[in-house]
N, C-alpha and C positions, 0 to 999 in steps of 0.2 A: 952873526945872527943865525946863520944856517946851522952851526954846531949846537946852538942852544935848543933849537927845535928838534934836532935828532936826539939829543940827550933827554928831552922831555918825553918824546915818543918812546924811547927805550925804557925810561922810568915807568911810564904808563903800562907798557907791555909787561914789565917785571911785576908790577902791582897786580895786574890781571892774572898772571901765571901763579903768583903767590895766593891770590884769592881763590883760584880754582883748586889749588893744592889743599888749602884749608877746608874748602867745601867737601872735597873728596875724603879728607881725613875725618870730618864730622860725620859724613854718611857712613863710613866704615865703622866708626865708634858706635853709631846708632844701630847698625846691623848687629854688631857684637853684643850690645846691651839687650836687644830684642831676642837674640839667640839664647843668651844666658837666662833671661826671664822665661822663655819657652822651656828650657831644660829644667828649670826649677819647678815650673808648673807640672811637667811630666813626672818628676821625682815625687812631688807632693801627691799626685794622683796615684802613683804606684804604692806609696806608703799607705794611703787611705784604702786602697784595694786590699793590701796585705792585712791591714787591721780588720777590715770587714771579714776576710776569709778566716782569720784567727777567731774572731767573735762567733762566726757561724760554727766553726769546729768545736769551740767550747760549749756552745748551746747544744749541739748534737750530742756531745759526750755526756753532758749533764742529763739531757732528756733520756738517752739510752740507759744510763745508770739508774735513773728514776724508774724507767719502765722495767728494767731487770729487777730492781728492788721491790717493786709493787707486784707481788705475785699472789695468787689466791691462797687462802689458808690451806694447810695440809690436813691429813686425816686426823691428826691429834688436836686440831684446832689452833695450832701454833703456826706462825708465819715461818716458812722455810727461809734459811739464811741465804743471803746473796753469795753466789759462788765467787770467791776471790779470784780463782783462776780464770773464770769466764770474763769477769770485769777487767782483769789485767790484760787478757788476750785482746779484748775489744779496744782498750786504750792503746796497746802496742800497735794494733792494726791501723787505727786512725792516725796515730802519731807518725808511724813509719810512712804511711801514704802521704801525709801532709809534708813531712820533712823531705821525702823523696821528690815530690813535685817542687817544693820550694828550692831545694838545692839544684835541681835540674834547670828550672826556669830562671832563677836569680843567682846563679853561681858567682858571677863577678861581683854582685852586690854583697852577698853574705860571706863569700870566701869559705864555703862549707867544705869540710873534708868528705871523703867518700863515705856515704851512709849505706850500711847494709841492714835491711829489715830483719827482724827476729826470725830465726829459722832458716835464713838463706846461707848458702855455702860461702865461706870466705876464701876458698882455694881458687887459684887462677886457672886450674886445669878444667877442661870441659869434657 
């Protein structure tokens, strides 16, 4: 009779240990799931911020092009033409600034190559 009670106690202890291990595994799985959800939320927020920045840049470019295009009438009563060089210089300036910031801040995400703004020197010597 004594052996049966020891075996029952050992079985109960094994069941308790297995239950504790299962509870620990469930807790670890929950922590991993919560971490993955948080990472996904952070990625979604970053994507939304990037989309907002791109929309703001597009609106600014459109507004600036409209402002440059709406100029008072010249001496001959004709509207002066929009300077293509001025417009392109403005677009290059805005895009180089945006791409420079994007590649600097989000380099691992975008895997951008080195971006050199227009007019910058490409030589390594200083």
